[in-house]
PDBQT receptor file of N, H, CA, C and O in Angstrom, charges set to zero:
ATOM      1  N   MET A   1     -28.700-188.472 -92.191  1.00  0.00    +0.000 N 
ATOM      2  CA  MET A   1     -28.890-187.148 -92.752  1.00  0.00    +0.000 C 
ATOM      3  C   MET A   1     -29.028-187.246 -94.271  1.00  0.00    +0.000 C 
ATOM      4  O   MET A   1     -28.395-188.078 -94.921  1.00  0.00    +0.000 OA
ATOM      5  N   THR A   2     -29.842-186.403 -94.793  1.00  0.00    +0.000 N 
ATOM      6  H   THR A   2     -30.356-185.727 -94.264  1.00  0.00    +0.000 HD
ATOM      7  CA  THR A   2     -29.996-186.356 -96.239  1.00  0.00    +0.000 C 
ATOM      8  C   THR A   2     -28.855-185.535 -96.833  1.00  0.00    +0.000 C 
ATOM      9  O   THR A   2     -28.257-184.712 -96.141  1.00  0.00    +0.000 OA
ATOM     10  N   PRO A   3     -28.553-185.757 -98.111  1.00  0.00    +0.000 N 
ATOM     11  CA  PRO A   3     -27.485-184.970 -98.741  1.00  0.00    +0.000 C 
ATOM     12  C   PRO A   3     -27.758-183.461 -98.686  1.00  0.00    +0.000 C 
ATOM     13  O   PRO A   3     -26.832-182.671 -98.501  1.00  0.00    +0.000 OA
ATOM     14  N   LEU A   4     -29.005-183.067 -98.843  1.00  0.00    +0.000 N 
ATOM     15  H   LEU A   4     -29.758-183.709 -98.994  1.00  0.00    +0.000 HD
ATOM     16  CA  LEU A   4     -29.342-181.646 -98.787  1.00  0.00    +0.000 C 
ATOM     17  C   LEU A   4     -29.071-181.087 -97.393  1.00  0.00    +0.000 C 
ATOM     18  O   LEU A   4     -28.500-180.005 -97.260  1.00  0.00    +0.000 OA
ATOM     19  N   TYR A   5     -29.472-181.810 -96.365  1.00  0.00    +0.000 N 
ATOM     20  H   TYR A   5     -29.936-182.689 -96.473  1.00  0.00    +0.000 HD
ATOM     21  CA  TYR A   5     -29.236-181.368 -94.990  1.00  0.00    +0.000 C 
ATOM     22  C   TYR A   5     -27.732-181.265 -94.723  1.00  0.00    +0.000 C 
ATOM     23  O   TYR A   5     -27.280-180.309 -94.091  1.00  0.00    +0.000 OA
ATOM     24  N   GLU A   6     -26.963-182.232 -95.195  1.00  0.00    +0.000 N 
ATOM     25  H   GLU A   6     -27.329-183.008 -95.708  1.00  0.00    +0.000 HD
ATOM     26  CA  GLU A   6     -25.516-182.209 -95.000  1.00  0.00    +0.000 C 
ATOM     27  C   GLU A   6     -24.895-180.994 -95.677  1.00  0.00    +0.000 C 
ATOM     28  O   GLU A   6     -24.008-180.352 -95.114  1.00  0.00    +0.000 OA
ATOM     29  N   GLU A   7     -25.355-180.679 -96.874  1.00  0.00    +0.000 N 
ATOM     30  H   GLU A   7     -26.075-181.201 -97.332  1.00  0.00    +0.000 HD
ATOM     31  CA  GLU A   7     -24.836-179.513 -97.608  1.00  0.00    +0.000 C 
ATOM     32  C   GLU A   7     -25.168-178.216 -96.862  1.00  0.00    +0.000 C 
ATOM     33  O   GLU A   7     -24.322-177.331 -96.738  1.00  0.00    +0.000 OA
ATOM     34  N   ILE A   8     -26.381-178.115 -96.376  1.00  0.00    +0.000 N 
ATOM     35  H   ILE A   8     -27.069-178.834 -96.476  1.00  0.00    +0.000 HD
ATOM     36  CA  ILE A   8     -26.790-176.923 -95.618  1.00  0.00    +0.000 C 
ATOM     37  C   ILE A   8     -25.954-176.793 -94.347  1.00  0.00    +0.000 C 
ATOM     38  O   ILE A   8     -25.519-175.695 -93.999  1.00  0.00    +0.000 OA
ATOM     39  N   ALA A   9     -25.728-177.897 -93.661  1.00  0.00    +0.000 N 
ATOM     40  H   ALA A   9     -26.081-178.789 -93.943  1.00  0.00    +0.000 HD
ATOM     41  CA  ALA A   9     -24.926-177.876 -92.440  1.00  0.00    +0.000 C 
ATOM     42  C   ALA A   9     -23.496-177.443 -92.729  1.00  0.00    +0.000 C 
ATOM     43  O   ALA A   9     -22.926-176.649 -91.981  1.00  0.00    +0.000 OA
ATOM     44  N   LYS A  10     -22.911-177.955 -93.804  1.00  0.00    +0.000 N 
ATOM     45  H   LYS A  10     -23.373-178.600 -94.413  1.00  0.00    +0.000 HD
ATOM     46  CA  LYS A  10     -21.542-177.581 -94.183  1.00  0.00    +0.000 C 
ATOM     47  C   LYS A  10     -21.455-176.099 -94.504  1.00  0.00    +0.000 C 
ATOM     48  O   LYS A  10     -20.521-175.420 -94.078  1.00  0.00    +0.000 OA
ATOM     49  N   ARG A  11     -22.421-175.602 -95.250  1.00  0.00    +0.000 N 
ATOM     50  H   ARG A  11     -23.179-176.153 -95.596  1.00  0.00    +0.000 HD
ATOM     51  CA  ARG A  11     -22.412-174.177 -95.608  1.00  0.00    +0.000 C 
ATOM     52  C   ARG A  11     -22.588-173.299 -94.376  1.00  0.00    +0.000 C 
ATOM     53  O   ARG A  11     -21.953-172.251 -94.264  1.00  0.00    +0.000 OA
ATOM     54  N   SER A  12     -23.440-173.720 -93.460  1.00  0.00    +0.000 N 
ATOM     55  H   SER A  12     -23.956-174.572 -93.552  1.00  0.00    +0.000 HD
ATOM     56  CA  SER A  12     -23.661-172.951 -92.232  1.00  0.00    +0.000 C 
ATOM     57  C   SER A  12     -22.390-172.893 -91.397  1.00  0.00    +0.000 C 
ATOM     58  O   SER A  12     -22.056-171.844 -90.846  1.00  0.00    +0.000 OA
ATOM     59  N   GLN A  13     -21.687-174.002 -91.299  1.00  0.00    +0.000 N 
ATOM     60  H   GLN A  13     -21.958-174.854 -91.746  1.00  0.00    +0.000 HD
ATOM     61  CA  GLN A  13     -20.436-174.041 -90.541  1.00  0.00    +0.000 C 
ATOM     62  C   GLN A  13     -19.386-173.162 -91.200  1.00  0.00    +0.000 C 
ATOM     63  O   GLN A  13     -18.661-172.440 -90.515  1.00  0.00    +0.000 OA
ATOM     64  N   ALA A  14     -19.299-173.215 -92.516  1.00  0.00    +0.000 N 
ATOM     65  H   ALA A  14     -19.888-173.801 -93.073  1.00  0.00    +0.000 HD
ATOM     66  CA  ALA A  14     -18.319-172.398 -93.239  1.00  0.00    +0.000 C 
ATOM     67  C   ALA A  14     -18.629-170.918 -93.070  1.00  0.00    +0.000 C 
ATOM     68  O   ALA A  14     -17.719-170.110 -92.893  1.00  0.00    +0.000 OA
ATOM     69  N   GLU A  15     -19.909-170.558 -93.124  1.00  0.00    +0.000 N 
ATOM     70  H   GLU A  15     -20.648-171.215 -93.269  1.00  0.00    +0.000 HD
ATOM     71  CA  GLU A  15     -20.314-169.161 -92.956  1.00  0.00    +0.000 C 
ATOM     72  C   GLU A  15     -20.006-168.689 -91.539  1.00  0.00    +0.000 C 
ATOM     73  O   GLU A  15     -19.533-167.568 -91.348  1.00  0.00    +0.000 OA
ATOM     74  N   ALA A  16     -20.266-169.523 -90.559  1.00  0.00    +0.000 N 
ATOM     75  H   ALA A  16     -20.650-170.433 -90.714  1.00  0.00    +0.000 HD
ATOM     76  CA  ALA A  16     -19.979-169.154 -89.167  1.00  0.00    +0.000 C 
ATOM     77  C   ALA A  16     -18.479-168.946 -88.968  1.00  0.00    +0.000 C 
ATOM     78  O   ALA A  16     -18.065-168.009 -88.286  1.00  0.00    +0.000 OA
ATOM     79  N   LEU A  17     -17.679-169.805 -89.554  1.00  0.00    +0.000 N 
ATOM     80  H   LEU A  17     -18.016-170.566 -90.108  1.00  0.00    +0.000 HD
ATOM     81  CA  LEU A  17     -16.227-169.668 -89.448  1.00  0.00    +0.000 C 
ATOM     82  C   LEU A  17     -15.758-168.396 -90.139  1.00  0.00    +0.000 C 
ATOM     83  O   LEU A  17     -14.893-167.692 -89.619  1.00  0.00    +0.000 OA
ATOM     84  N   ASP A  18     -16.315-168.097 -91.298  1.00  0.00    +0.000 N 
ATOM     85  H   ASP A  18     -17.018-168.669 -91.721  1.00  0.00    +0.000 HD
ATOM     86  CA  ASP A  18     -15.981-166.849 -91.994  1.00  0.00    +0.000 C 
ATOM     87  C   ASP A  18     -16.309-165.641 -91.127  1.00  0.00    +0.000 C 
ATOM     88  O   ASP A  18     -15.540-164.681 -91.077  1.00  0.00    +0.000 OA
ATOM     89  N   ASN A  19     -17.441-165.688 -90.451  1.00  0.00    +0.000 N 
ATOM     90  H   ASN A  19     -18.066-166.468 -90.492  1.00  0.00    +0.000 HD
ATOM     91  CA  ASN A  19     -17.843-164.575 -89.590  1.00  0.00    +0.000 C 
ATOM     92  C   ASN A  19     -16.878-164.409 -88.420  1.00  0.00    +0.000 C 
ATOM     93  O   ASN A  19     -16.594-163.284 -88.010  1.00  0.00    +0.000 OA
ATOM     94  N   VAL A  20     -16.379-165.503 -87.884  1.00  0.00    +0.000 N 
ATOM     95  H   VAL A  20     -16.610-166.417 -88.217  1.00  0.00    +0.000 HD
ATOM     96  CA  VAL A  20     -15.401-165.426 -86.790  1.00  0.00    +0.000 C 
ATOM     97  C   VAL A  20     -14.119-164.768 -87.290  1.00  0.00    +0.000 C 
ATOM     98  O   VAL A  20     -13.559-163.901 -86.619  1.00  0.00    +0.000 OA
ATOM     99  N   PHE A  21     -13.655-165.181 -88.467  1.00  0.00    +0.000 N 
ATOM    100  H   PHE A  21     -14.109-165.885 -89.012  1.00  0.00    +0.000 HD
ATOM    101  CA  PHE A  21     -12.441-164.579 -89.031  1.00  0.00    +0.000 C 
ATOM    102  C   PHE A  21     -12.643-163.089 -89.306  1.00  0.00    +0.000 C 
ATOM    103  O   PHE A  21     -11.746-162.284 -89.058  1.00  0.00    +0.000 OA
ATOM    104  N   LYS A  22     -13.819-162.722 -89.817  1.00  0.00    +0.000 N 
ATOM    105  H   LYS A  22     -14.549-163.376 -90.018  1.00  0.00    +0.000 HD
ATOM    106  CA  LYS A  22     -14.123-161.305 -90.055  1.00  0.00    +0.000 C 
ATOM    107  C   LYS A  22     -14.102-160.532 -88.740  1.00  0.00    +0.000 C 
ATOM    108  O   LYS A  22     -13.569-159.424 -88.672  1.00  0.00    +0.000 OA
ATOM    109  N   ALA A  23     -14.680-161.117 -87.707  1.00  0.00    +0.000 N 
ATOM    110  H   ALA A  23     -15.113-162.017 -87.763  1.00  0.00    +0.000 HD
ATOM    111  CA  ALA A  23     -14.720-160.460 -86.400  1.00  0.00    +0.000 C 
ATOM    112  C   ALA A  23     -13.309-160.243 -85.862  1.00  0.00    +0.000 C 
ATOM    113  O   ALA A  23     -13.006-159.183 -85.315  1.00  0.00    +0.000 OA
ATOM    114  N   ILE A  24     -12.456-161.236 -86.015  1.00  0.00    +0.000 N 
ATOM    115  H   ILE A  24     -12.702-162.098 -86.459  1.00  0.00    +0.000 HD
ATOM    116  CA  ILE A  24     -11.072-161.107 -85.544  1.00  0.00    +0.000 C 
ATOM    117  C   ILE A  24     -10.362-159.975 -86.282  1.00  0.00    +0.000 C 
ATOM    118  O   ILE A  24      -9.657-159.175 -85.668  1.00  0.00    +0.000 OA
ATOM    119  N   GLU A  25     -10.547-159.912 -87.582  1.00  0.00    +0.000 N 
ATOM    120  H   GLU A  25     -11.120-160.562 -88.080  1.00  0.00    +0.000 HD
ATOM    121  CA  GLU A  25      -9.912-158.842 -88.361  1.00  0.00    +0.000 C 
ATOM    122  C   GLU A  25     -10.426-157.473 -87.922  1.00  0.00    +0.000 C 
ATOM    123  O   GLU A  25      -9.647-156.528 -87.798  1.00  0.00    +0.000 OA
ATOM    124  N   LEU A  26     -11.720-157.365 -87.687  1.00  0.00    +0.000 N 
ATOM    125  H   LEU A  26     -12.353-158.133 -87.788  1.00  0.00    +0.000 HD
ATOM    126  CA  LEU A  26     -12.294-156.093 -87.244  1.00  0.00    +0.000 C 
ATOM    127  C   LEU A  26     -11.814-155.726 -85.842  1.00  0.00    +0.000 C 
ATOM    128  O   LEU A  26     -11.598-154.551 -85.545  1.00  0.00    +0.000 OA
ATOM    129  N   LEU A  27     -11.649-156.721 -84.989  1.00  0.00    +0.000 N 
ATOM    130  H   LEU A  27     -11.825-157.676 -85.230  1.00  0.00    +0.000 HD
ATOM    131  CA  LEU A  27     -11.106-156.462 -83.652  1.00  0.00    +0.000 C 
ATOM    132  C   LEU A  27      -9.681-155.937 -83.747  1.00  0.00    +0.000 C 
ATOM    133  O   LEU A  27      -9.301-155.031 -83.004  1.00  0.00    +0.000 OA
ATOM    134  N   LYS A  28      -8.900-156.494 -84.646  1.00  0.00    +0.000 N 
ATOM    135  H   LYS A  28      -9.209-157.230 -85.249  1.00  0.00    +0.000 HD
ATOM    136  CA  LYS A  28      -7.523-156.032 -84.832  1.00  0.00    +0.000 C 
ATOM    137  C   LYS A  28      -7.476-154.595 -85.342  1.00  0.00    +0.000 C 
ATOM    138  O   LYS A  28      -6.501-153.877 -85.118  1.00  0.00    +0.000 OA
ATOM    139  N   GLU A  29      -8.549-154.181 -86.035  1.00  0.00    +0.000 N 
ATOM    140  H   GLU A  29      -9.341-154.764 -86.217  1.00  0.00    +0.000 HD
ATOM    141  CA  GLU A  29      -8.666-152.811 -86.524  1.00  0.00    +0.000 C 
ATOM    142  C   GLU A  29      -9.280-151.885 -85.467  1.00  0.00    +0.000 C 
ATOM    143  O   GLU A  29      -9.541-150.712 -85.732  1.00  0.00    +0.000 OA
ATOM    144  N   HIS A  30      -9.506-152.430 -84.270  1.00  0.00    +0.000 N 
ATOM    145  H   HIS A  30      -9.294-153.383 -84.055  1.00  0.00    +0.000 HD
ATOM    146  CA  HIS A  30     -10.047-151.682 -83.128  1.00  0.00    +0.000 C 
ATOM    147  C   HIS A  30     -11.460-151.136 -83.381  1.00  0.00    +0.000 C 
ATOM    148  O   HIS A  30     -11.806-150.047 -82.925  1.00  0.00    +0.000 OA
ATOM    149  N   LYS A  31     -12.257-151.902 -84.106  1.00  0.00    +0.000 N 
ATOM    150  H   LYS A  31     -11.975-152.787 -84.476  1.00  0.00    +0.000 HD
ATOM    151  CA  LYS A  31     -13.658-151.515 -84.330  1.00  0.00    +0.000 C 
ATOM    152  C   LYS A  31     -14.469-151.804 -83.071  1.00  0.00    +0.000 C 
ATOM    153  O   LYS A  31     -14.077-152.625 -82.242  1.00  0.00    +0.000 OA
ATOM    154  N   GLU A  32     -15.591-151.126 -82.940  1.00  0.00    +0.000 N 
ATOM    155  H   GLU A  32     -15.910-150.459 -83.613  1.00  0.00    +0.000 HD
ATOM    156  CA  GLU A  32     -16.472-151.284 -81.776  1.00  0.00    +0.000 C 
ATOM    157  C   GLU A  32     -17.198-152.632 -81.828  1.00  0.00    +0.000 C 
ATOM    158  O   GLU A  32     -17.478-153.163 -82.902  1.00  0.00    +0.000 OA
ATOM    159  N   ILE A  33     -17.495-153.168 -80.644  1.00  0.00    +0.000 N 
ATOM    160  H   ILE A  33     -17.268-152.736 -79.771  1.00  0.00    +0.000 HD
ATOM    161  CA  ILE A  33     -18.183-154.452 -80.524  1.00  0.00    +0.000 C 
ATOM    162  C   ILE A  33     -19.528-154.431 -81.257  1.00  0.00    +0.000 C 
ATOM    163  O   ILE A  33     -19.853-155.374 -81.978  1.00  0.00    +0.000 OA
ATOM    164  N   ASP A  34     -20.297-153.380 -81.079  1.00  0.00    +0.000 N 
ATOM    165  H   ASP A  34     -20.033-152.614 -80.493  1.00  0.00    +0.000 HD
ATOM    166  CA  ASP A  34     -21.610-153.283 -81.734  1.00  0.00    +0.000 C 
ATOM    167  C   ASP A  34     -21.478-153.314 -83.255  1.00  0.00    +0.000 C 
ATOM    168  O   ASP A  34     -22.263-153.968 -83.941  1.00  0.00    +0.000 OA
ATOM    169  N   TYR A  35     -20.492-152.612 -83.767  1.00  0.00    +0.000 N 
ATOM    170  H   TYR A  35     -19.853-152.081 -83.209  1.00  0.00    +0.000 HD
ATOM    171  CA  TYR A  35     -20.250-152.584 -85.211  1.00  0.00    +0.000 C 
ATOM    172  C   TYR A  35     -19.914-153.986 -85.725  1.00  0.00    +0.000 C 
ATOM    173  O   TYR A  35     -20.438-154.423 -86.749  1.00  0.00    +0.000 OA
ATOM    174  N   ILE A  36     -19.040-154.679 -85.004  1.00  0.00    +0.000 N 
ATOM    175  H   ILE A  36     -18.614-154.323 -84.172  1.00  0.00    +0.000 HD
ATOM    176  CA  ILE A  36     -18.632-156.026 -85.405  1.00  0.00    +0.000 C 
ATOM    177  C   ILE A  36     -19.826-156.980 -85.363  1.00  0.00    +0.000 C 
ATOM    178  O   ILE A  36     -20.003-157.802 -86.262  1.00  0.00    +0.000 OA
ATOM    179  N   ALA A  37     -20.629-156.867 -84.331  1.00  0.00    +0.000 N 
ATOM    180  H   ALA A  37     -20.485-156.200 -83.600  1.00  0.00    +0.000 HD
ATOM    181  CA  ALA A  37     -21.816-157.725 -84.213  1.00  0.00    +0.000 C 
ATOM    182  C   ALA A  37     -22.766-157.492 -85.387  1.00  0.00    +0.000 C 
ATOM    183  O   ALA A  37     -23.348-158.434 -85.923  1.00  0.00    +0.000 OA
ATOM    184  N   GLU A  38     -22.911-156.249 -85.771  1.00  0.00    +0.000 N 
ATOM    185  H   GLU A  38     -22.438-155.484 -85.335  1.00  0.00    +0.000 HD
ATOM    186  CA  GLU A  38     -23.791-155.917 -86.892  1.00  0.00    +0.000 C 
ATOM    187  C   GLU A  38     -23.251-156.490 -88.203  1.00  0.00    +0.000 C 
ATOM    188  O   GLU A  38     -24.015-157.020 -89.010  1.00  0.00    +0.000 OA
ATOM    189  N   LYS A  39     -21.950-156.388 -88.415  1.00  0.00    +0.000 N 
ATOM    190  H   LYS A  39     -21.330-155.958 -87.760  1.00  0.00    +0.000 HD
ATOM    191  CA  LYS A  39     -21.351-156.840 -89.676  1.00  0.00    +0.000 C 
ATOM    192  C   LYS A  39     -21.216-158.355 -89.777  1.00  0.00    +0.000 C 
ATOM    193  O   LYS A  39     -21.279-158.907 -90.875  1.00  0.00    +0.000 OA
ATOM    194  N   THR A  40     -21.031-159.030 -88.652  1.00  0.00    +0.000 N 
ATOM    195  H   THR A  40     -20.979-158.582 -87.760  1.00  0.00    +0.000 HD
ATOM    196  CA  THR A  40     -20.783-160.476 -88.688  1.00  0.00    +0.000 C 
ATOM    197  C   THR A  40     -21.974-161.317 -88.254  1.00  0.00    +0.000 C 
ATOM    198  O   THR A  40     -21.988-162.529 -88.468  1.00  0.00    +0.000 OA
ATOM    199  N   HIS A  41     -22.966-160.690 -87.649  1.00  0.00    +0.000 N 
ATOM    200  H   HIS A  41     -22.955-159.705 -87.475  1.00  0.00    +0.000 HD
ATOM    201  CA  HIS A  41     -24.140-161.400 -87.125  1.00  0.00    +0.000 C 
ATOM    202  C   HIS A  41     -23.770-162.357 -85.996  1.00  0.00    +0.000 C 
ATOM    203  O   HIS A  41     -24.488-163.321 -85.733  1.00  0.00    +0.000 OA
ATOM    204  N   LEU A  42     -22.646-162.087 -85.328  1.00  0.00    +0.000 N 
ATOM    205  H   LEU A  42     -22.062-161.303 -85.542  1.00  0.00    +0.000 HD
ATOM    206  CA  LEU A  42     -22.251-162.880 -84.167  1.00  0.00    +0.000 C 
ATOM    207  C   LEU A  42     -22.778-162.200 -82.904  1.00  0.00    +0.000 C 
ATOM    208  O   LEU A  42     -22.906-160.977 -82.865  1.00  0.00    +0.000 OA
ATOM    209  N   PRO A  43     -23.083-162.987 -81.877  1.00  0.00    +0.000 N 
ATOM    210  CA  PRO A  43     -23.509-162.385 -80.605  1.00  0.00    +0.000 C 
ATOM    211  C   PRO A  43     -22.366-161.575 -79.989  1.00  0.00    +0.000 C 
ATOM    212  O   PRO A  43     -21.194-161.918 -80.138  1.00  0.00    +0.000 OA
ATOM    213  N   LYS A  44     -22.726-160.510 -79.306  1.00  0.00    +0.000 N 
ATOM    214  H   LYS A  44     -23.679-160.231 -79.185  1.00  0.00    +0.000 HD
ATOM    215  CA  LYS A  44     -21.717-159.653 -78.668  1.00  0.00    +0.000 C 
ATOM    216  C   LYS A  44     -20.852-160.452 -77.697  1.00  0.00    +0.000 C 
ATOM    217  O   LYS A  44     -19.653-160.201 -77.579  1.00  0.00    +0.000 OA
ATOM    218  N   GLU A  45     -21.456-161.409 -77.005  1.00  0.00    +0.000 N 
ATOM    219  H   GLU A  45     -22.431-161.613 -77.100  1.00  0.00    +0.000 HD
ATOM    220  CA  GLU A  45     -20.703-162.221 -76.050  1.00  0.00    +0.000 C 
ATOM    221  C   GLU A  45     -19.589-162.997 -76.749  1.00  0.00    +0.000 C 
ATOM    222  O   GLU A  45     -18.496-163.144 -76.203  1.00  0.00    +0.000 OA
ATOM    223  N   ARG A  46     -19.865-163.490 -77.950  1.00  0.00    +0.000 N 
ATOM    224  H   ARG A  46     -20.753-163.371 -78.393  1.00  0.00    +0.000 HD
ATOM    225  CA  ARG A  46     -18.858-164.233 -78.713  1.00  0.00    +0.000 C 
ATOM    226  C   ARG A  46     -17.721-163.313 -79.143  1.00  0.00    +0.000 C 
ATOM    227  O   ARG A  46     -16.555-163.704 -79.111  1.00  0.00    +0.000 OA
ATOM    228  N   ILE A  47     -18.061-162.099 -79.543  1.00  0.00    +0.000 N 
ATOM    229  H   ILE A  47     -19.009-161.782 -79.570  1.00  0.00    +0.000 HD
ATOM    230  CA  ILE A  47     -17.044-161.136 -79.963  1.00  0.00    +0.000 C 
ATOM    231  C   ILE A  47     -16.168-160.734 -78.783  1.00  0.00    +0.000 C 
ATOM    232  O   ILE A  47     -14.951-160.610 -78.925  1.00  0.00    +0.000 OA
ATOM    233  N   ILE A  48     -16.772-160.532 -77.636  1.00  0.00    +0.000 N 
ATOM    234  H   ILE A  48     -17.760-160.632 -77.520  1.00  0.00    +0.000 HD
ATOM    235  CA  ILE A  48     -16.012-160.198 -76.433  1.00  0.00    +0.000 C 
ATOM    236  C   ILE A  48     -15.068-161.342 -76.080  1.00  0.00    +0.000 C 
ATOM    237  O   ILE A  48     -13.924-161.108 -75.691  1.00  0.00    +0.000 OA
ATOM    238  N   SER A  49     -15.540-162.565 -76.215  1.00  0.00    +0.000 N 
ATOM    239  H   SER A  49     -16.470-162.755 -76.531  1.00  0.00    +0.000 HD
ATOM    240  CA  SER A  49     -14.701-163.729 -75.953  1.00  0.00    +0.000 C 
ATOM    241  C   SER A  49     -13.524-163.781 -76.927  1.00  0.00    +0.000 C 
ATOM    242  O   SER A  49     -12.394-164.056 -76.522  1.00  0.00    +0.000 OA
ATOM    243  N   LEU A  50     -13.779-163.522 -78.187  1.00  0.00    +0.000 N 
ATOM    244  H   LEU A  50     -14.696-163.298 -78.516  1.00  0.00    +0.000 HD
ATOM    245  CA  LEU A  50     -12.706-163.497 -79.185  1.00  0.00    +0.000 C 
ATOM    246  C   LEU A  50     -11.691-162.406 -78.853  1.00  0.00    +0.000 C 
ATOM    247  O   LEU A  50     -10.482-162.606 -78.977  1.00  0.00    +0.000 OA
ATOM    248  N   LYS A  51     -12.193-161.265 -78.435  1.00  0.00    +0.000 N 
ATOM    249  H   LYS A  51     -13.174-161.102 -78.335  1.00  0.00    +0.000 HD
ATOM    250  CA  LYS A  51     -11.317-160.141 -78.097  1.00  0.00    +0.000 C 
ATOM    251  C   LYS A  51     -10.373-160.525 -76.956  1.00  0.00    +0.000 C 
ATOM    252  O   LYS A  51      -9.180-160.227 -76.997  1.00  0.00    +0.000 OA
ATOM    253  N   LYS A  52     -10.916-161.181 -75.956  1.00  0.00    +0.000 N 
ATOM    254  H   LYS A  52     -11.886-161.424 -75.923  1.00  0.00    +0.000 HD
ATOM    255  CA  LYS A  52     -10.085-161.625 -74.824  1.00  0.00    +0.000 C 
ATOM    256  C   LYS A  52      -9.033-162.621 -75.287  1.00  0.00    +0.000 C 
ATOM    257  O   LYS A  52      -7.891-162.583 -74.830  1.00  0.00    +0.000 OA
ATOM    258  N   GLN A  53      -9.414-163.502 -76.185  1.00  0.00    +0.000 N 
ATOM    259  H   GLN A  53     -10.341-163.533 -76.557  1.00  0.00    +0.000 HD
ATOM    260  CA  GLN A  53      -8.490-164.533 -76.658  1.00  0.00    +0.000 C 
ATOM    261  C   GLN A  53      -7.346-163.941 -77.479  1.00  0.00    +0.000 C 
ATOM    262  O   GLN A  53      -6.212-164.408 -77.371  1.00  0.00    +0.000 OA
ATOM    263  N   ILE A  54      -7.615-162.935 -78.287  1.00  0.00    +0.000 N 
ATOM    264  H   ILE A  54      -8.536-162.556 -78.375  1.00  0.00    +0.000 HD
ATOM    265  CA  ILE A  54      -6.552-162.386 -79.118  1.00  0.00    +0.000 C 
ATOM    266  C   ILE A  54      -5.673-161.392 -78.352  1.00  0.00    +0.000 C 
ATOM    267  O   ILE A  54      -4.588-161.037 -78.811  1.00  0.00    +0.000 OA
ATOM    268  N   GLN A  55      -6.145-160.949 -77.192  1.00  0.00    +0.000 N 
ATOM    269  H   GLN A  55      -7.026-161.238 -76.819  1.00  0.00    +0.000 HD
ATOM    270  CA  GLN A  55      -5.352-160.028 -76.379  1.00  0.00    +0.000 C 
ATOM    271  C   GLN A  55      -4.309-160.760 -75.527  1.00  0.00    +0.000 C 
ATOM    272  O   GLN A  55      -3.421-160.127 -74.957  1.00  0.00    +0.000 OA
ATOM    273  N   LYS A  56      -4.412-162.063 -75.442  1.00  0.00    +0.000 N 
ATOM    274  H   LYS A  56      -5.134-162.577 -75.905  1.00  0.00    +0.000 HD
ATOM    275  CA  LYS A  56      -3.477-162.830 -74.612  1.00  0.00    +0.000 C 
ATOM    276  C   LYS A  56      -2.115-162.906 -75.220  1.00  0.00    +0.000 C 
ATOM    277  O   LYS A  56      -1.214-163.517 -74.644  1.00  0.00    +0.000 OA
TER     278      LYS A  56
C-alpha cells in the first residue's frame, strides 16, 4: 500500500467509527432510525443492529 492509500484508509476507518458512536448516542436519545441514518450515513440495518446490541 502507498502511504496516501494508508492515510485514506485510516481516515475512513476513524470516520466510520465516529459515525457508529454518533448513532449510539442518538439511539440513547430515542431518535428515529431514519433520522440517525441521515445524520451518520450508516445503513438502517446497521443502526437496527446497534439498537439491538445496546438494548441487551
